[in-house]
N, C-alpha and C positions, 0 to 999 in steps of 0.2 A: 252673487251666489254663485257656484259650481258643485255639479253633482261627482260624486267618482262610485266605483262598485267594489264592495270589501274583497278579498283574497283569503285565503287560508290562512288561520289564526287569529285574524285581525279582531283587535277589542277598540273599542271607542277612544279609550287612549293612545295605542298605538296607532291608530289613523291620525289622530290631532297633531301626534309628534312627529311623524313622517309629511304632512301634509303642510304643517306651520313650525314645527322646530320646538315647541313647548304645547303642556297640555292646560297649563293654569287658566280657568276662568274660560277657557275654550269648550273643554269638555260639556259643559254647563249648556253653553249656546247651542253646541250639535245637537244633545238631546232634546232640546229644546224645538230646534226646527225640523226632528225627527221623530215626530208622536209614534210610540207603540215600538222603539228603537231597545230602550231598556227592555222592555220585555221576551226580547230574544236572546237574554241570557247574556253571559261574561263575553263570548267568542260568539262573533258577529256571523250568521251565516254567509256561507260563498256567494258571489253576486249580487247581493244587497244593496240597493241603491240609497245613495248616503249624501244628503244636502249639509256644504259645508257651509260657516258661517263667510262673511266678508270680514276679515279680521288682517291686520298688518303681521307681517311676517316678525319673526323673534326679534327682539333690541340687542342690538350690540353691546356689550357691555366691555370696557377695557379692564384688566384687573392687573393687578401689582406684585409683581414677585420679589420676595423680599431679598433673594440671593444673587439678583440681576444689579 
């Protein structure tokens, strides 16, 4: 696990997306690792230390365009 510091305007979802590329199921893990973080409100105070869960990056999915 590693730690990051919040910057102005950060939310839990924004941090998850910036660090992992997705938010599904990660936000819950992040909140579980950081007791009291949700009590800070939707926008996290600047400079708050946040422990990140140890998870894999977003899986790459292949898509098919009908016009290709």
